One Martini backbone bead per residue (centre of mass of N, CA, C, O) as a GRO file, in nm:
protein
  241
    1MET     BB    1  10.261  -2.592  -8.492
    2ASP     BB    2  10.399  -2.626  -8.219
    3LYS     BB    3  10.370  -2.324  -8.144
    4GLU     BB    4  10.064  -2.315  -8.158
    5ASN     BB    5  10.006  -2.532  -7.940
    6ALA     BB    6  10.153  -2.389  -7.715
    7GLU     BB    7   9.970  -2.138  -7.710
    8MET     BB    8   9.708  -2.287  -7.647
    9ASN     BB    9   9.805  -2.420  -7.384
   10ALA     BB   10   9.864  -2.153  -7.240
   11VAL     BB   11   9.576  -2.042  -7.239
   12LEU     BB   12   9.443  -2.279  -7.087
   13GLU     BB   13   9.613  -2.267  -6.833
   14LYS     BB   14   9.533  -1.984  -6.744
   15ALA     BB   15   9.228  -2.047  -6.723
   16GLU     BB   16   9.255  -2.255  -6.502
   17SER     BB   17   9.378  -2.065  -6.280
   18VAL     BB   18   9.150  -1.861  -6.286
   19LEU     BB   19   8.895  -2.048  -6.228
   20THR     BB   20   8.994  -2.149  -5.949
   21LEU     BB   21   8.958  -1.835  -5.829
   22LEU     BB   22   8.652  -1.814  -5.993
   23PRO     BB   23   8.380  -1.890  -5.878
   24GLY     BB   24   8.101  -1.883  -6.110
   25PHE     BB   25   8.269  -1.917  -6.373
   26GLN     BB   26   8.308  -1.907  -6.736
   27TYR     BB   27   8.492  -2.002  -7.000
   28LEU     BB   28   8.579  -1.817  -7.312
   29TYR     BB   29   8.686  -1.934  -7.593
   30ASN     BB   30   8.893  -1.763  -7.886
   31GLY     BB   31   9.040  -1.982  -8.051
   32LYS     BB   32   9.168  -2.230  -8.182
   33ALA     BB   33   8.971  -2.539  -8.289
   34ASP     BB   34   9.054  -2.833  -8.219
   35ASP     BB   35   8.999  -3.140  -8.103
   36SER     BB   36   9.160  -3.105  -7.835
   37VAL     BB   37   9.029  -2.836  -7.746
   38LEU     BB   38   8.735  -2.938  -7.734
   39GLU     BB   39   8.780  -3.157  -7.528
   40TYR     BB   40   8.881  -2.970  -7.308
   41LEU     BB   41   8.620  -2.797  -7.286
   42LEU     BB   42   8.423  -3.028  -7.225
   43LYS     BB   43   8.548  -3.132  -6.956
   44ARG     BB   44   8.508  -2.819  -6.822
   45GLY     BB   45   8.255  -2.659  -6.919
   46TRP     BB   46   8.319  -2.484  -7.163
   47ALA     BB   47   8.333  -2.223  -7.395
   48ILE     BB   48   8.271  -2.073  -7.733
   49GLU     BB   49   8.403  -1.860  -7.976
   50ALA     BB   50   8.257  -1.800  -8.296
   51ARG     BB   51   8.406  -1.657  -8.607
   52ASP     BB   52   8.289  -1.916  -8.764
   53GLU     BB   53   8.131  -2.175  -8.912
   54GLU     BB   54   8.336  -2.401  -8.861
   55THR     BB   55   8.336  -2.380  -8.554
   56VAL     BB   56   8.052  -2.459  -8.508
   57LEU     BB   57   8.065  -2.740  -8.643
   58ARG     BB   58   8.287  -2.855  -8.470
   59ALA     BB   59   8.146  -2.827  -8.199
   60GLU     BB   60   7.905  -2.987  -8.261
   61LYS     BB   61   8.052  -3.253  -8.342
   62ALA     BB   62   8.188  -3.275  -8.044
   63GLY     BB   63   7.924  -3.210  -7.840
   64MET     BB   64   7.836  -2.923  -7.799
   65ASP     BB   65   7.643  -2.709  -7.669
   66ARG     BB   66   7.466  -2.451  -7.808
   67TYR     BB   67   7.498  -2.270  -7.537
   68ASP     BB   68   7.841  -2.286  -7.587
   69ILE     BB   69   7.791  -2.128  -7.875
   70TYR     BB   70   7.935  -1.823  -7.986
   71TYR     BB   71   7.824  -1.624  -8.252
   72THR     BB   72   8.018  -1.322  -8.364
   73ALA     BB   73   8.041  -1.275  -8.645
   74PRO     BB   74   8.040  -1.035  -8.859
   75CYS     BB   75   7.853  -1.014  -9.143
   76LYS     BB   76   7.642  -1.225  -9.171
   77ASP     BB   77   7.476  -1.399  -9.378
   78ARG     BB   78   7.177  -1.549  -9.452
   79ALA     BB   79   7.277  -1.843  -9.506
   80ILE     BB   80   7.440  -1.880  -9.247
   81ILE     BB   81   7.213  -1.821  -9.046
   82GLU     BB   82   7.024  -2.051  -9.137
   83ALA     BB   83   7.240  -2.286  -9.097
   84ASN     BB   84   7.257  -2.199  -8.758
   85ILE     BB   85   6.994  -2.258  -8.657
   86GLY     BB   86   7.018  -2.440  -8.354
   87LYS     BB   87   7.366  -2.431  -8.304
   88CYS     BB   88   7.357  -2.152  -8.147
   89ARG     BB   89   7.464  -1.840  -8.033
   90PHE     BB   90   7.381  -1.528  -8.114
   91VAL     BB   91   7.593  -1.230  -8.166
   92ALA     BB   92   7.523  -0.892  -8.199
   93SER     BB   93   7.666  -0.570  -8.350
   94ASP     BB   94   7.405  -0.516  -8.537
   95PHE     BB   95   7.098  -0.450  -8.683
   96LYS     BB   96   7.123  -0.612  -8.948
   97GLU     BB   97   7.169  -0.881  -8.807
   98MET     BB   98   6.907  -0.891  -8.655
   99GLU     BB   99   6.727  -0.897  -8.907
  100LEU     BB  100   6.834  -1.163  -9.019
  101ILE     BB  101   6.765  -1.345  -8.784
  102ASN     BB  102   6.469  -1.289  -8.787
  103GLU     BB  103   6.409  -1.397  -9.072
  104ALA     BB  104   6.514  -1.677  -9.027
  105ALA     BB  105   6.333  -1.757  -8.790
  106ALA     BB  106   6.061  -1.717  -8.941
  107LYS     BB  107   6.124  -1.943  -9.154
  108ILE     BB  108   6.212  -2.192  -8.952
  109LEU     BB  109   6.043  -2.161  -8.716
  110ALA     BB  110   5.799  -2.223  -8.526
  111PRO     BB  111   5.525  -2.107  -8.416
  112GLY     BB  112   5.627  -1.912  -8.121
  113TYR     BB  113   5.931  -1.918  -8.188
  114LEU     BB  114   6.256  -1.810  -8.061
  115GLU     BB  115   6.550  -1.640  -8.117
  116VAL     BB  116   6.834  -1.621  -7.937
  117VAL     BB  117   6.997  -1.298  -7.854
  118GLY     BB  118   7.282  -1.120  -7.844
  119LEU     BB  119   7.475  -0.842  -7.724
  120SER     BB  120   7.705  -0.598  -7.822
  121VAL     BB  121   7.849  -0.395  -7.569
  122ILE     BB  122   7.950  -0.038  -7.503
  123PRO     BB  123   8.088   0.115  -7.257
  124GLU     BB  124   8.191   0.441  -7.218
  125LYS     BB  125   8.429   0.393  -7.005
  126TYR     BB  126   8.559   0.145  -7.221
  127ASP     BB  127   8.588   0.336  -7.487
  128ASP     BB  128   8.838   0.331  -7.768
  129GLY     BB  129   8.706   0.289  -8.072
  130LYS     BB  130   8.766  -0.054  -8.124
  131GLN     BB  131   8.487  -0.158  -8.081
  132SER     BB  132   8.228  -0.401  -8.130
  133GLY     BB  133   7.900  -0.241  -8.126
  134PHE     BB  134   7.681  -0.113  -7.884
  135PRO     BB  135   7.641   0.174  -7.761
  136ILE     BB  136   7.482   0.245  -7.469
  137GLU     BB  137   7.359   0.525  -7.575
  138GLU     BB  138   7.192   0.358  -7.825
  139LEU     BB  139   6.963   0.177  -7.703
  140PRO     BB  140   6.703   0.331  -7.720
  141GLN     BB  141   6.681   0.305  -8.027
  142LEU     BB  142   6.696  -0.001  -8.042
  143SER     BB  143   6.441  -0.066  -7.887
  144ALA     BB  144   6.241   0.038  -8.099
  145ALA     BB  145   6.338  -0.149  -8.329
  146ALA     BB  146   6.321  -0.437  -8.187
  147ARG     BB  147   5.998  -0.456  -8.164
  148LYS     BB  148   5.976  -0.550  -8.478
  149LEU     BB  149   6.122  -0.822  -8.384
  150ARG     BB  150   5.931  -1.124  -8.359
  151SER     BB  151   6.172  -1.381  -8.374
  152ILE     BB  152   6.330  -1.248  -8.126
  153SER     BB  153   6.544  -1.280  -7.828
  154ILE     BB  154   6.683  -1.092  -7.581
  155ARG     BB  155   6.950  -1.273  -7.356
  156GLY     BB  156   7.232  -1.112  -7.388
  157CYS     BB  157   7.589  -1.017  -7.304
  158PHE     BB  158   7.858  -0.842  -7.455
  159VAL     BB  159   8.124  -0.681  -7.300
  160GLN     BB  160   8.297  -0.412  -7.446
  161GLY     BB  161   8.643  -0.352  -7.338
  162HIS     BB  162   8.904  -0.160  -7.227
  163THR     BB  163   9.176  -0.333  -7.037
  164ASN     BB  164   9.422  -0.171  -7.029
  165GLY     BB  165   9.567  -0.150  -6.705
  166LEU     BB  166   9.418  -0.351  -6.549
  167TYR     BB  167   9.411  -0.401  -6.179
  168GLY     BB  168   9.266  -0.549  -5.948
  169GLU     BB  169   9.040  -0.327  -5.850
  170SER     BB  170   8.983  -0.226  -6.143
  171LEU     BB  171   8.910  -0.516  -6.251
  172GLY     BB  172   8.679  -0.568  -6.057
  173ARG     BB  173   8.515  -0.325  -6.157
  174TYR     BB  174   8.479  -0.426  -6.442
  175LEU     BB  175   8.310  -0.670  -6.383
  176ARG     BB  176   8.077  -0.510  -6.248
  177ASP     BB  177   8.022  -0.322  -6.486
  178CYS     BB  178   7.927  -0.544  -6.673
  179TYR     BB  179   7.683  -0.613  -6.509
  180GLU     BB  180   7.555  -0.329  -6.506
  181THR     BB  181   7.524  -0.320  -6.810
  182ALA     BB  182   7.321  -0.559  -6.829
  183LYS     BB  183   7.107  -0.416  -6.656
  184GLN     BB  184   7.059  -0.187  -6.847
  185VAL     BB  185   6.960  -0.355  -7.082
  186THR     BB  186   6.704  -0.465  -6.950
  187THR     BB  187   6.577  -0.176  -6.913
  188ILE     BB  188   6.597  -0.049  -7.208
  189ILE     BB  189   6.467  -0.255  -7.415
  190PRO     BB  190   6.359  -0.496  -7.287
  191CYS     BB  191   6.516  -0.788  -7.107
  192GLY     BB  192   6.683  -1.056  -7.066
  193MET     BB  193   6.953  -1.258  -6.879
  194SER     BB  194   7.164  -1.552  -6.939
  195TYR     BB  195   7.427  -1.373  -7.017
  196VAL     BB  196   7.767  -1.263  -6.924
  197ASN     BB  197   8.043  -1.096  -7.093
  198ALA     BB  198   8.374  -1.042  -7.004
  199CYS     BB  199   8.573  -0.887  -7.204
  200ASN     BB  200   8.923  -0.871  -7.228
  201CYS     BB  201   9.031  -1.027  -6.917
  202MET     BB  202   9.235  -1.268  -6.894
  203GLU     BB  203   9.513  -1.141  -6.873
  204PRO     BB  204   9.461  -0.950  -6.622
  205LEU     BB  205   9.366  -1.184  -6.444
  206PHE     BB  206   9.632  -1.342  -6.442
  207ARG     BB  207   9.822  -1.120  -6.331
  208THR     BB  208   9.674  -1.072  -6.068
  209LEU     BB  209   9.660  -1.370  -5.959
  210GLN     BB  210   9.977  -1.410  -5.964
  211SER     BB  211  10.061  -1.185  -5.755
  212GLY     BB  212   9.892  -1.167  -5.524
  213GLY     BB  213   9.779  -1.056  -5.243
  214LYS     BB  214   9.596  -0.774  -5.253
  215THR     BB  215   9.514  -0.780  -5.552
  216GLN     BB  216   9.383  -1.062  -5.542
  217GLU     BB  217   9.181  -0.998  -5.318
  218GLU     BB  218   9.027  -0.774  -5.464
  219LEU     BB  219   8.928  -0.945  -5.698
  220MET     BB  220   8.787  -1.178  -5.546
  221THR     BB  221   8.583  -0.993  -5.398
  222ALA     BB  222   8.442  -0.877  -5.655
  223ALA     BB  223   8.359  -1.153  -5.776
  224GLY     BB  224   8.197  -1.259  -5.527
  225ILE     BB  225   7.982  -1.032  -5.535
  226LEU     BB  226   7.882  -1.091  -5.823
  227ALA     BB  227   7.792  -1.384  -5.782
  228LYS     BB  228   7.585  -1.318  -5.555
  229GLN     BB  229   7.413  -1.122  -5.719
  230ASN     BB  230   7.331  -1.326  -5.943
  231GLN     BB  231   7.157  -1.508  -5.737
  232THR     BB  232   6.940  -1.239  -5.715
  233ALA     BB  233   6.889  -1.202  -6.034
  234PHE     BB  234   6.959  -1.373  -6.320
  235TYR     BB  235   7.121  -1.643  -6.332
  236ALA     BB  236   7.368  -1.610  -6.500
  237LYS     BB  237   7.612  -1.651  -6.703
  238LEU     BB  238   7.959  -1.612  -6.618
  239LEU     BB  239   8.182  -1.468  -6.836
  240VAL     BB  240   8.520  -1.517  -6.949
  241GLN     BB  241   8.797  -1.376  -7.192
   0.00000   0.00000   0.00000
């Protein structure tokens, strides 16, 4: 248990150092969430990725805003989805899940209200075949099918990419490509965009920013450009994880 707590603390300390150098971004924690971790996240205004219903419930009980709880677990069944409508943001990685969320929202929400859903999207450039979500090239087909789901609204994007080996300038390019992918989603679906999550980048961010010098400068410049661009485009939450 002590080893586990030490590992969690190390993750949070890395996030703290990264976010200090990346103003305009919010950290999305995706590890084990005990009461002390949730308290830490709340104090810093950070968000959490919930991969099971227990984490959603613990985060809600701790007082976390539903818009900072991102429920990403694949293959959620109908009962779990119905139980968590109004407690979190759902992030869907396949169409069947979108259909189930739509059915639950139609059953539970008052007429005229929509459940906001995010999509897990995989840009071709960073696809190593191991990511879970919608390949960007398949979104035109999804767009046609999604129009039939009248009780949900697509409003967010988790960009799933292979980030091994990214560093400095290439990592900054990844952040910007994540944002460009979200822009593509808004055009193809079409939809709004209230948050954009650059997945799988906390470790490379930490390594780059710890190195200092030119590589740190290149990354901070790219992140700054993205944050400014966001102020004239989506005004979305910019998440890093």
